[in-house]
C-alpha positions in Angstrom: 5.5 -1.3 -14.8 9.2 -0.4 -14.4 10.9 1.7 -11.7 13.5 3.9 -13.4 16.6 3.9 -11.2 15.1 1.6 -8.6 12.7 3.5 -6.4 13.6 6.9 -7.7 10.6 6.9 -10.1 8.3 6.9 -7.1 9.8 9.9 -5.4 6.6 11.8 -5.9 5.1 9.3 -3.4 7.5 10.4 -0.7 5.8 13.8 -0.2 2.6 12.1 0.9 3.8 11.1 4.3 5.9 13.1 6.8 7.4 12.5 10.2 9.0 9.6 11.9 8.7 6.2 10.4 10.1 4.4 13.4 7.0 3.9 15.7 4.9 0.8 15.4 1.6 -0.3 16.8 3.2 -1.3 20.1 3.3 2.4 21.0 -0.3 3.2 20.2 -3.8 1.9 20.6 -6.6 1.3 18.2 -9.6 3.7 17.7 -12.7 2.7 19.6 -16.3 3.8 19.1 -16.6 5.3 22.6 -14.7 8.0 24.4 -11.8 6.9 26.7 -12.5 9.6 29.3 -15.4 12.0 30.0 -15.2 15.0 27.8 -13.3 13.4 25.0 -15.0 13.4 21.5 -16.6 10.3 20.1 -14.4 8.1 18.0 -15.1 7.6 14.3 -17.1 4.5 13.5 -15.8 1.9 11.0 -17.4 1.6 7.6 -18.2 -1.7 5.8 -15.5 -4.2 5.2 -14.2 -4.7 1.7 -14.0 -8.5 2.0 -16.9 -10.7 0.9 -15.2 -13.6 2.7 -11.8 -15.0 3.7 -9.0 -15.2 1.1 -8.5 -18.5 -0.8 -7.0 -21.2 1.4 -3.8 -21.5 -0.7 -3.0 -17.8 -0.6 0.1 -16.6 1.5 -0.4 -14.3 4.5 1.9 -11.3 4.6 2.3 -10.0 8.1 3.4 -6.5 9.3 5.0 -5.7 12.6 2.0 -3.3 13.1 -0.4 -6.3 13.5 -1.9 -5.9 10.0 -1.9 -8.8 7.6 -3.0 -9.3 4.0 -2.9 -12.3 1.6 -1.5 -12.8 -1.9 -1.8 -15.7 -4.4 0.8 -18.5 -4.4 3.8 -17.6 -6.6 4.0 -13.9 -5.5 7.3 -13.1 -3.8 7.2 -11.9 -0.1 9.9 -9.5 1.0 11.9 -6.6 -0.2 11.1 -6.1 -3.9 14.4 -4.2 -4.4 16.5 -6.8 -2.8 17.3 -10.4 -3.9 14.5 -12.8 -4.7 12.7 -14.2 -1.7 14.4 -17.3 -0.2 17.6 -17.3 -2.3 19.7 -17.2 0.9 21.2 -13.8 0.5 20.3 -10.6 2.4 18.6 -10.3 5.8 16.3 -13.3 6.6 17.2 -14.9 3.3 16.2 -11.7 1.4 12.6 -11.9 2.5 11.8 -8.6 4.3 14.5 -6.0 4.5 12.1 -3.2 3.8 11.3 -1.3 0.7 11.9 2.5 0.1 9.1 3.8 -2.1 11.0 7.1 -2.4 13.0 9.4 -0.1 12.3 7.7 3.2 8.8 6.3 2.7 9.4 2.8 3.8 7.2 -0.3 3.8 7.7 -3.7 5.3 5.4 -6.7 4.8 6.0 -6.3 1.1 4.8 -8.6 -1.8 5.5 -8.4 -5.5 4.0 -10.2 -8.5 5.9 -10.9 -11.7 9.2 -9.2 -10.8 11.4 -8.7 -13.9 8.7 -9.5 -16.4 9.9 -6.7 -18.7 13.5 -5.7 -19.5 14.3 -2.4 -18.0 17.1 -0.4 -16.3 15.3 -0.7 -13.0 12.7 -2.9 -11.3 9.8 -4.1 -13.4 6.7 -5.7 -11.8 3.1 -6.3 -12.3 2.0 -5.6 -8.7 3.8 -4.2 -5.7 2.3 -4.1 -2.2 3.5 -3.0 1.3 2.5 -1.6 4.7 4.0 1.4 6.4 4.9 1.7 10.1 2.7 4.0 12.2 2.6 7.5 10.7 1.4 10.8 12.2 -1.8 12.4 11.0 -5.5 11.7 10.4 -6.1 8.5 8.4 -8.5 10.1 5.9 -6.0 12.9 5.2 -3.2 10.3 4.9 -5.1 8.3 2.3 -6.1 11.3 0.3 -2.6 12.8 0.3 -1.1 9.5 -0.7 -3.5 9.3 -3.6 -2.9 12.9 -4.8 0.9 12.4 -4.6 0.7 9.2 -6.7 -1.6 10.8 -9.2 0.9 13.6 -9.6 3.7 11.1 -9.9 1.9 9.1 -12.6 1.2 12.3 -14.5 4.8 13.4 -14.4 6.9 10.3 -14.4 5.1 7.4 -16.1 4.1 9.1 -19.4 5.5 11.2 -22.3 2.4 13.4 -22.6 0.7 13.5 -19.3 -2.0 11.3 -17.8 -5.6 11.3 -16.8 -5.7 10.4 -13.1 -9.0 11.3 -11.4 -8.6 11.0 -7.6 -11.9 9.9 -6.0 -12.8 10.9 -2.4 -11.7 8.5 0.3 -14.3 5.9 1.2 -14.9 5.0 4.8 -14.3 1.3 5.5 -13.6 -1.0 8.4 -10.5 -3.2 8.8 -11.2 -5.8 11.5 -13.7 -3.4 13.1 -11.2 -0.5 13.0 -12.0 2.7 11.1 -10.1 3.1 7.9 -10.2 5.1 4.6 -9.8 3.6 1.1 -8.9 5.4 -2.1 -8.5 3.4 -5.4 -7.4 5.4 -8.5 -6.5 4.5 -12.0 -4.1 6.6 -14.1 -4.5 6.3 -17.9 -1.2 7.3 -19.5 -0.8 8.9 -22.9 1.4 7.5 -24.2 3.3 5.2 -21.8 6.9 6.3 -20.9 8.3 3.1 -22.3 7.5 -0.6 -23.2 7.5 -1.5 -19.5 4.8 1.0 -18.6 1.2 -0.3 -18.7 -1.6 1.8 -20.3 -3.3 2.0 -16.9 -1.7 2.2 -13.5 -3.8 1.3 -10.5 -3.0 2.6 -7.0 -4.8 1.7 -3.9 -4.4 3.3 -0.4 -5.9 2.1 2.8 -5.1 4.2 5.8 -6.1 2.5 9.1 -6.9 4.8 12.0 -4.9 4.5 15.2 -3.4 6.8 17.8 0.1 7.7 18.9 1.3 7.3 22.4 0.4 10.9 23.1 -3.2 10.4 21.9 -2.8 12.3 18.7 -4.2 10.9 15.4 -2.1 8.4 13.5 -2.5 5.8 10.9 -0.9 2.7 9.3 -1.0 2.8 5.5 -1.4 -0.1 3.1 -0.4 0.7 -0.5 -0.7 -1.3 -3.7 0.5 -0.4 -7.2 -0.6 -2.6 -10.1 -0.6 -2.8 -13.9 -4.0 -2.9 -15.8 -5.2 -2.9 -19.3 -2.8 -5.2 -21.1 -2.1 -9.0 -21.5 -0.2 -10.5 -18.6 -1.4 -8.1 -15.9 -2.9 -9.6 -12.8 -6.7 -10.0 -13.0 -8.6 -7.2 -11.5 -10.5 -9.7 -9.4 -7.3 -10.9 -7.9 -6.1 -7.4 -7.1 -9.5 -6.5 -5.6 -9.2 -9.6 -3.4 -5.7 -8.7 -2.2 -6.9 -5.2 -1.2 -10.0 -6.6 0.5 -7.9 -9.2 2.5 -6.3 -6.5 4.7 -7.1 -7.2 8.3 -5.6 -7.5 11.8 -4.2 -10.8 13.0 -6.7 -10.7 15.8 -10.0 -8.9 15.1 -10.9 -6.2 17.5 
């Protein structure tokens, strides 16, 4: 998968999230299953966890300032995918986590990338790209669904020469360390791919974890993953499933 002109090919993703990207979990608190004060509505209950067990022992943990963490296989790069390769000594913190702009201000940290540069292109090519946003305003389910709809539209318009089939399933209620969250996993089948660096199937996962802003309004922290499927060299589906399922808080609540 290639990003034409860096992150510009993902500008459709930018429309999915609005408002300030500066706040972090330090200015909010997690949803609970009971009211905080008399008269307040019941909080949503978490759904089932995606993980069947802990990630493999040799996987790398990728930590976000929000308190969320996920794990990736050894060999994946951790840090800004649009910056220098991790650990080469250039850029902030040795190029490891300067932040990644997925398009027009939608920024993730706690980034990881698999197989950077596997395909010659004018921009960034990769097999899998992952990141976590800062705290964002809005209901988590709506956030997950809007992210998925925006990506489906982007795949249909930007990654093909003749449109794409991108069904968007309803968000599924899950739990992330006991915190309510919403998960959408879609696959876009392109017809035909835009270029030699575009896979026949583009997978996009969104997990929006419920939280609340300092003023008590609904907010969420969003985990996003974009991955190639359907051709030799792509990361195994089981590996990508395990990366998505590994999302958790450093300390379970």
